[in-house]
C-alpha positions, 0 to 999 in steps of 0.5 A: 725354232730359236730366236737366233735361227729365226733372225738369221733365216729372216736376214737370208730371205731379205738379202736374197729378195734385195739381190734379186730386185737390184739385179740388172734386167736383161737389155732388150735387143732390136730384131726385124719383124716381118708381116708374114702370111699364116694359116687363115684364122690363126693370125692377128691381122687381115692384110700384108701390112699387119695394120688392119685388125684381124676381124675377118681373114686373120691370116697375117702375123708379125714374125720376128727374125729370131728363134725358130725363124733364125734362118729366115731371110727376106730380099730387099730393094732400095733407092735414094736420090742424092748421095754425097761422099766428101773428103780429100784427094791430095790437097784438094777437098772434093765431093763425089755426088751420085744422083742415082743408085740401087740397093739389092740384098736381104735382111736376116737375123742380127748380123747377117744382113747383106746388100750391094749398092750400085751408084750411077750418074756420079760427078766430081766437085772441088770444094773451096770454102762454101763453094764447089766447082764441077771438075768436068774433065774428070769422070766417074764410072758407075760405082759398085760396092763390095758386100755390105753388112749391117748391125742394128745398134738400137731400134732407131740406128744401124751400122753399116760396114764391109762384109769382109775386110775394110773396103766399101768400094773403089772409086775410079776417077778418069779423064785424060785431062783430069788432074785428080785421075786415080783410084780411091778406096772408101773404108770404115763404117757408117751409122745411119738413123732409122726414123719410124723403124718401129712402125709396120710399114712397106717402105722404110727410110734409112737416113745417113748423115755425116755425123755417123761417118767413120770413113776414109777416102784414100786414107783421109777422113771422109763423110757420107750423106744420103737417104735410102728408101728400102722395102721388101721385094714381096712388099710385105710390111716390116719393122724393127722391134726391141725384144 
């Protein structure tokens, strides 16, 4: 081989290796993993939390909701304590506080989760400065959301949005003597944190803060806050993992 050809071939190899080294790596995507029962002796774990090392039964395995499990869904249920929606009705700053709720739905491969939330024991407050006053003349019946979808933005953050359209829910404010009597639509999206999401747990917390709100109450800027504790109905362990 001539010296010229050898040099040219060497340059091709060098540039090829350099290009491969500098090519960006594919980013890992967050997916749900569920501790799933498998044939005894074929799994890694001994129990439904996938936390006891498989020295005995070996009949549980972490299974991602992707690939061959792409059609799999798991029913979930959740509750929280105090949830607060803050916004304005007309010129009045308000907070709608609910002290009881229930979440029902399912997790599924990316983008196909679906839940409905029913809020109970809700009350309306007027906010003036740092003080708030109960508007006892106004009552709020139970609030049931439309179907809500979620999207894992990372292993530690999830975005919630209406499954179709833009409306999360319609809130009815009632009372013969209620000056704010009306029906208000809640629209937009809400991002929430997923603390400890990468741990295999039975119950996970979803922490929704006002900083994650891109919401409107009656077409005016609103915020939402609340912590939800969610588990699979079958009480198997589950988590979010980057793959």
